[in-house]
TORKOLBA-66764 format. One record per residue (C-alpha): x, y, z; residue number from 1. Coordinates in steps of 0.2 Angstrom, whole numbers, plus 5000, padded with zeros to 4 digits. Example, Ala and Ser with C-alpha at 12.3 -4.5 7.8 and 13.67 -1.06 7.14 Angstrom:
REM residues 2
<c1:5062, c2:4978, c3:5039, i:1>;
<c1:5068, c2:4995, c3:5036, i:2>;
This chain:
REM residues 297
<c1:4751, c2:4615, c3:4860, i:1>;
<c1:4768, c2:4610, c3:4852, i:2>;
<c1:4779, c2:4595, c3:4856, i:3>;
<c1:4796, c2:4591, c3:4849, i:4>;
<c1:4796, c2:4579, c3:4833, i:5>;
<c1:4802, c2:4564, c3:4844, i:6>;
<c1:4788, c2:4566, c3:4855, i:7>;
<c1:4774, c2:4569, c3:4844, i:8>;
<c1:4760, c2:4557, c3:4845, i:9>;
<c1:4751, c2:4550, c3:4829, i:10>;
<c1:4734, c2:4558, c3:4829, i:11>;
<c1:4718, c2:4548, c3:4825, i:12>;
<c1:4701, c2:4555, c3:4822, i:13>;
<c1:4695, c2:4559, c3:4839, i:14>;
<c1:4678, c2:4552, c3:4846, i:15>;
<c1:4670, c2:4538, c3:4856, i:16>;
<c1:4677, c2:4523, c3:4846, i:17>;
<c1:4682, c2:4507, c3:4853, i:18>;
<c1:4693, c2:4499, c3:4839, i:19>;
<c1:4712, c2:4500, c3:4836, i:20>;
<c1:4710, c2:4518, c3:4832, i:21>;
<c1:4703, c2:4523, c3:4849, i:22>;
<c1:4710, c2:4541, c3:4853, i:23>;
<c1:4703, c2:4554, c3:4865, i:24>;
<c1:4712, c2:4570, c3:4868, i:25>;
<c1:4713, c2:4582, c3:4882, i:26>;
<c1:4726, c2:4597, c3:4884, i:27>;
<c1:4729, c2:4611, c3:4897, i:28>;
<c1:4740, c2:4626, c3:4894, i:29>;
<c1:4745, c2:4638, c3:4906, i:30>;
<c1:4756, c2:4654, c3:4907, i:31>;
<c1:4761, c2:4664, c3:4923, i:32>;
<c1:4770, c2:4680, c3:4923, i:33>;
<c1:4772, c2:4696, c3:4934, i:34>;
<c1:4769, c2:4709, c3:4921, i:35>;
<c1:4761, c2:4725, c3:4928, i:36>;
<c1:4762, c2:4717, c3:4945, i:37>;
<c1:4780, c2:4717, c3:4951, i:38>;
<c1:4784, c2:4703, c3:4963, i:39>;
<c1:4766, c2:4696, c3:4961, i:40>;
<c1:4764, c2:4680, c3:4950, i:41>;
<c1:4747, c2:4679, c3:4941, i:42>;
<c1:4740, c2:4665, c3:4929, i:43>;
<c1:4739, c2:4676, c3:4913, i:44>;
<c1:4733, c2:4662, c3:4902, i:45>;
<c1:4723, c2:4646, c3:4903, i:46>;
<c1:4716, c2:4636, c3:4890, i:47>;
<c1:4710, c2:4618, c3:4891, i:48>;
<c1:4703, c2:4605, c3:4880, i:49>;
<c1:4694, c2:4590, c3:4885, i:50>;
<c1:4692, c2:4584, c3:4903, i:51>;
<c1:4706, c2:4595, c3:4911, i:52>;
<c1:4703, c2:4610, c3:4922, i:53>;
<c1:4712, c2:4620, c3:4936, i:54>;
<c1:4705, c2:4627, c3:4953, i:55>;
<c1:4708, c2:4645, c3:4954, i:56>;
<c1:4725, c2:4651, c3:4959, i:57>;
<c1:4729, c2:4650, c3:4978, i:58>;
<c1:4741, c2:4662, c3:4987, i:59>;
<c1:4744, c2:4653, c3:5004, i:60>;
<c1:4762, c2:4661, c3:5006, i:61>;
<c1:4755, c2:4679, c3:5004, i:62>;
<c1:4749, c2:4689, c3:4989, i:63>;
<c1:4767, c2:4691, c3:4984, i:64>;
<c1:4772, c2:4672, c3:4986, i:65>;
<c1:4772, c2:4658, c3:4975, i:66>;
<c1:4756, c2:4655, c3:4965, i:67>;
<c1:4749, c2:4638, c3:4968, i:68>;
<c1:4739, c2:4629, c3:4956, i:69>;
<c1:4729, c2:4612, c3:4955, i:70>;
<c1:4726, c2:4602, c3:4940, i:71>;
<c1:4710, c2:4593, c3:4940, i:72>;
<c1:4707, c2:4578, c3:4929, i:73>;
<c1:4689, c2:4572, c3:4932, i:74>;
<c1:4691, c2:4555, c3:4924, i:75>;
<c1:4705, c2:4552, c3:4938, i:76>;
<c1:4716, c2:4542, c3:4926, i:77>;
<c1:4722, c2:4536, c3:4909, i:78>;
<c1:4713, c2:4523, c3:4898, i:79>;
<c1:4718, c2:4515, c3:4881, i:80>;
<c1:4718, c2:4530, c3:4867, i:81>;
<c1:4719, c2:4544, c3:4880, i:82>;
<c1:4731, c2:4558, c3:4876, i:83>;
<c1:4734, c2:4570, c3:4890, i:84>;
<c1:4746, c2:4586, c3:4887, i:85>;
<c1:4752, c2:4598, c3:4899, i:86>;
<c1:4760, c2:4613, c3:4894, i:87>;
<c1:4766, c2:4626, c3:4907, i:88>;
<c1:4775, c2:4642, c3:4904, i:89>;
<c1:4783, c2:4652, c3:4919, i:90>;
<c1:4789, c2:4669, c3:4913, i:91>;
<c1:4803, c2:4679, c3:4920, i:92>;
<c1:4803, c2:4682, c3:4937, i:93>;
<c1:4787, c2:4672, c3:4941, i:94>;
<c1:4785, c2:4659, c3:4953, i:95>;
<c1:4772, c2:4645, c3:4952, i:96>;
<c1:4768, c2:4628, c3:4961, i:97>;
<c1:4759, c2:4614, c3:4951, i:98>;
<c1:4751, c2:4600, c3:4959, i:99>;
<c1:4737, c2:4588, c3:4959, i:100>;
<c1:4723, c2:4583, c3:4971, i:101>;
<c1:4725, c2:4564, c3:4968, i:102>;
<c1:4734, c2:4549, c3:4962, i:103>;
<c1:4734, c2:4548, c3:4943, i:104>;
<c1:4728, c2:4530, c3:4938, i:105>;
<c1:4735, c2:4521, c3:4924, i:106>;
<c1:4722, c2:4509, c3:4919, i:107>;
<c1:4722, c2:4491, c3:4911, i:108>;
<c1:4723, c2:4492, c3:4893, i:109>;
<c1:4708, c2:4487, c3:4881, i:110>;
<c1:4706, c2:4471, c3:4872, i:111>;
<c1:4716, c2:4479, c3:4857, i:112>;
<c1:4730, c2:4484, c3:4868, i:113>;
<c1:4728, c2:4501, c3:4863, i:114>;
<c1:4741, c2:4513, c3:4872, i:115>;
<c1:4738, c2:4529, c3:4881, i:116>;
<c1:4750, c2:4543, c3:4880, i:117>;
<c1:4754, c2:4558, c3:4894, i:118>;
<c1:4765, c2:4572, c3:4887, i:119>;
<c1:4771, c2:4586, c3:4899, i:120>;
<c1:4781, c2:4601, c3:4893, i:121>;
<c1:4787, c2:4613, c3:4906, i:122>;
<c1:4797, c2:4630, c3:4901, i:123>;
<c1:4804, c2:4642, c3:4914, i:124>;
<c1:4810, c2:4658, c3:4908, i:125>;
<c1:4825, c2:4669, c3:4915, i:126>;
<c1:4824, c2:4671, c3:4933, i:127>;
<c1:4808, c2:4660, c3:4934, i:128>;
<c1:4804, c2:4646, c3:4947, i:129>;
<c1:4793, c2:4632, c3:4944, i:130>;
<c1:4789, c2:4618, c3:4957, i:131>;
<c1:4780, c2:4603, c3:4949, i:132>;
<c1:4773, c2:4591, c3:4963, i:133>;
<c1:4760, c2:4580, c3:4956, i:134>;
<c1:4755, c2:4564, c3:4967, i:135>;
<c1:4760, c2:4548, c3:4962, i:136>;
<c1:4754, c2:4538, c3:4946, i:137>;
<c1:4747, c2:4520, c3:4950, i:138>;
<c1:4750, c2:4508, c3:4935, i:139>;
<c1:4737, c2:4495, c3:4935, i:140>;
<c1:4740, c2:4477, c3:4929, i:141>;
<c1:4740, c2:4477, c3:4910, i:142>;
<c1:4742, c2:4495, c3:4907, i:143>;
<c1:4751, c2:4500, c3:4892, i:144>;
<c1:4757, c2:4518, c3:4888, i:145>;
<c1:4771, c2:4531, c3:4887, i:146>;
<c1:4775, c2:4546, c3:4898, i:147>;
<c1:4785, c2:4559, c3:4890, i:148>;
<c1:4792, c2:4574, c3:4900, i:149>;
<c1:4801, c2:4589, c3:4894, i:150>;
<c1:4808, c2:4604, c3:4904, i:151>;
<c1:4817, c2:4619, c3:4896, i:152>;
<c1:4825, c2:4631, c3:4906, i:153>;
<c1:4831, c2:4649, c3:4903, i:154>;
<c1:4846, c2:4657, c3:4911, i:155>;
<c1:4846, c2:4657, c3:4929, i:156>;
<c1:4829, c2:4648, c3:4929, i:157>;
<c1:4826, c2:4636, c3:4944, i:158>;
<c1:4815, c2:4621, c3:4944, i:159>;
<c1:4811, c2:4608, c3:4958, i:160>;
<c1:4800, c2:4593, c3:4955, i:161>;
<c1:4796, c2:4574, c3:4955, i:162>;
<c1:4788, c2:4559, c3:4948, i:163>;
<c1:4783, c2:4544, c3:4958, i:164>;
<c1:4776, c2:4528, c3:4950, i:165>;
<c1:4768, c2:4514, c3:4960, i:166>;
<c1:4767, c2:4498, c3:4951, i:167>;
<c1:4752, c2:4487, c3:4953, i:168>;
<c1:4740, c2:4488, c3:4970, i:169>;
<c1:4748, c2:4476, c3:4982, i:170>;
<c1:4736, c2:4481, c3:4996, i:171>;
<c1:4723, c2:4472, c3:4986, i:172>;
<c1:4734, c2:4458, c3:4981, i:173>;
<c1:4734, c2:4464, c3:4963, i:174>;
<c1:4753, c2:4465, c3:4957, i:175>;
<c1:4760, c2:4472, c3:4941, i:176>;
<c1:4762, c2:4457, c3:4931, i:177>;
<c1:4758, c2:4462, c3:4913, i:178>;
<c1:4758, c2:4478, c3:4903, i:179>;
<c1:4772, c2:4490, c3:4897, i:180>;
<c1:4777, c2:4508, c3:4902, i:181>;
<c1:4789, c2:4519, c3:4893, i:182>;
<c1:4795, c2:4535, c3:4902, i:183>;
<c1:4807, c2:4547, c3:4894, i:184>;
<c1:4813, c2:4563, c3:4904, i:185>;
<c1:4823, c2:4578, c3:4897, i:186>;
<c1:4830, c2:4594, c3:4905, i:187>;
<c1:4838, c2:4607, c3:4894, i:188>;
<c1:4845, c2:4624, c3:4899, i:189>;
<c1:4846, c2:4636, c3:4885, i:190>;
<c1:4844, c2:4623, c3:4873, i:191>;
<c1:4858, c2:4611, c3:4880, i:192>;
<c1:4853, c2:4595, c3:4888, i:193>;
<c1:4857, c2:4592, c3:4906, i:194>;
<c1:4848, c2:4576, c3:4909, i:195>;
<c1:4840, c2:4564, c3:4897, i:196>;
<c1:4834, c2:4547, c3:4902, i:197>;
<c1:4823, c2:4533, c3:4895, i:198>;
<c1:4817, c2:4518, c3:4904, i:199>;
<c1:4805, c2:4503, c3:4901, i:200>;
<c1:4795, c2:4495, c3:4913, i:201>;
<c1:4790, c2:4477, c3:4907, i:202>;
<c1:4786, c2:4463, c3:4919, i:203>;
<c1:4792, c2:4450, c3:4906, i:204>;
<c1:4809, c2:4457, c3:4905, i:205>;
<c1:4822, c2:4450, c3:4915, i:206>;
<c1:4827, c2:4466, c3:4922, i:207>;
<c1:4810, c2:4469, c3:4930, i:208>;
<c1:4816, c2:4456, c3:4944, i:209>;
<c1:4835, c2:4456, c3:4940, i:210>;
<c1:4845, c2:4465, c3:4954, i:211>;
<c1:4854, c2:4474, c3:4940, i:212>;
<c1:4837, c2:4481, c3:4935, i:213>;
<c1:4821, c2:4484, c3:4943, i:214>;
<c1:4824, c2:4472, c3:4957, i:215>;
<c1:4806, c2:4468, c3:4961, i:216>;
<c1:4803, c2:4486, c3:4966, i:217>;
<c1:4785, c2:4492, c3:4966, i:218>;
<c1:4788, c2:4509, c3:4969, i:219>;
<c1:4801, c2:4520, c3:4961, i:220>;
<c1:4803, c2:4539, c3:4958, i:221>;
<c1:4814, c2:4553, c3:4955, i:222>;
<c1:4816, c2:4570, c3:4964, i:223>;
<c1:4826, c2:4584, c3:4953, i:224>;
<c1:4831, c2:4601, c3:4958, i:225>;
<c1:4841, c2:4613, c3:4945, i:226>;
<c1:4847, c2:4629, c3:4951, i:227>;
<c1:4854, c2:4627, c3:4968, i:228>;
<c1:4869, c2:4640, c3:4974, i:229>;
<c1:4878, c2:4625, c3:4983, i:230>;
<c1:4873, c2:4609, c3:4978, i:231>;
<c1:4887, c2:4599, c3:4987, i:232>;
<c1:4880, c2:4607, c3:5004, i:233>;
<c1:4862, c2:4603, c3:4999, i:234>;
<c1:4867, c2:4584, c3:4997, i:235>;
<c1:4876, c2:4584, c3:5013, i:236>;
<c1:4860, c2:4591, c3:5022, i:237>;
<c1:4849, c2:4577, c3:5013, i:238>;
<c1:4861, c2:4563, c3:5019, i:239>;
<c1:4862, c2:4571, c3:5037, i:240>;
<c1:4843, c2:4572, c3:5039, i:241>;
<c1:4834, c2:4558, c3:5030, i:242>;
<c1:4837, c2:4541, c3:5037, i:243>;
<c1:4849, c2:4531, c3:5029, i:244>;
<c1:4842, c2:4516, c3:5017, i:245>;
<c1:4846, c2:4505, c3:5003, i:246>;
<c1:4830, c2:4513, c3:4995, i:247>;
<c1:4837, c2:4530, c3:4991, i:248>;
<c1:4852, c2:4539, c3:4984, i:249>;
<c1:4857, c2:4556, c3:4978, i:250>;
<c1:4868, c2:4563, c3:4966, i:251>;
<c1:4872, c2:4579, c3:4956, i:252>;
<c1:4878, c2:4580, c3:4938, i:253>;
<c1:4878, c2:4593, c3:4925, i:254>;
<c1:4868, c2:4605, c3:4936, i:255>;
<c1:4855, c2:4593, c3:4941, i:256>;
<c1:4853, c2:4586, c3:4959, i:257>;
<c1:4844, c2:4569, c3:4957, i:258>;
<c1:4837, c2:4560, c3:4972, i:259>;
<c1:4831, c2:4542, c3:4967, i:260>;
<c1:4820, c2:4530, c3:4977, i:261>;
<c1:4817, c2:4512, c3:4972, i:262>;
<c1:4808, c2:4501, c3:4985, i:263>;
<c1:4791, c2:4492, c3:4989, i:264>;
<c1:4783, c2:4506, c3:5000, i:265>;
<c1:4774, c2:4521, c3:4993, i:266>;
<c1:4772, c2:4530, c3:5009, i:267>;
<c1:4790, c2:4528, c3:5012, i:268>;
<c1:4795, c2:4536, c3:4996, i:269>;
<c1:4781, c2:4551, c3:4998, i:270>;
<c1:4789, c2:4553, c3:5016, i:271>;
<c1:4807, c2:4555, c3:5008, i:272>;
<c1:4802, c2:4566, c3:4995, i:273>;
<c1:4793, c2:4578, c3:5007, i:274>;
<c1:4808, c2:4579, c3:5018, i:275>;
<c1:4819, c2:4582, c3:5003, i:276>;
<c1:4808, c2:4596, c3:4998, i:277>;
<c1:4807, c2:4604, c3:5016, i:278>;
<c1:4828, c2:4604, c3:5014, i:279>;
<c1:4830, c2:4610, c3:4996, i:280>;
<c1:4816, c2:4622, c3:4994, i:281>;
<c1:4823, c2:4635, c3:5005, i:282>;
<c1:4840, c2:4633, c3:4998, i:283>;
<c1:4832, c2:4635, c3:4981, i:284>;
<c1:4819, c2:4648, c3:4983, i:285>;
<c1:4824, c2:4656, c3:5000, i:286>;
<c1:4807, c2:4651, c3:5007, i:287>;
<c1:4801, c2:4637, c3:5018, i:288>;
<c1:4791, c2:4623, c3:5010, i:289>;
<c1:4774, c2:4627, c3:5012, i:290>;
<c1:4762, c2:4610, c3:5010, i:291>;
<c1:4748, c2:4613, c3:4997, i:292>;
<c1:4732, c2:4613, c3:5005, i:293>;
<c1:4725, c2:4600, c3:4994, i:294>;
<c1:4736, c2:4587, c3:5001, i:295>;
<c1:4729, c2:4590, c3:5018, i:296>;
<c1:4711, c2:4586, c3:5013, i:297>;
């Protein structure tokens, strides 16, 4: 699996060690295509290392519809020293939806404050479509890690996805009071940057509580879409259909539609993202939004 030089993670000796060099790898590489089967997306290649798997592909939209795949991570989250790498390629003309069966837990760092790393690399070739729809990530108090996210789009490629982060566990009175998260997101088309963003989540920094920054929000997320024919009409549809709130906003720049959520209610964020997908997916793919089966179990 390849990563760009600025996202490469220093490799230590793998193994069950518990010192400052603690390092456990896991990776998953998937490739989807329509070769030999016009209009039918199949998973041509699946390679894994460590505790990452997938369930068999599903076709709830018909055999010639979108290929649904569920990523399974049996440990259920990231601990100090973990390095999870996802590499998904959607080749020309294929249409794939990738999701997860449960929230991704970002656990408290160990006594050495060793960080975890999560690296996601998505490639969508000409006329391909990818929907990246993982469930939320839950940052436990004291977690320390980095999330690196890179999307490479070919000509006329389309992509719809989201990332939702929940800080602490307020339902059990366990707020996010210490730790550090770094998140970096990048989208490129034909090698040219469309969206590059980097943020730090640090409870000790003034921006965490400041109204000019995090403002005390415990849930925030970004929903993105690239490839809409009429983005301004799509924005109007979102504003007309989703109840107005100070917790979300939508904009369009450099070919990317971005819907942001920042608030204190994970369920509200999830509902807004679900509504947005119901509105935007038909405009992007020509097909109604089908709920992955795993979300209903």
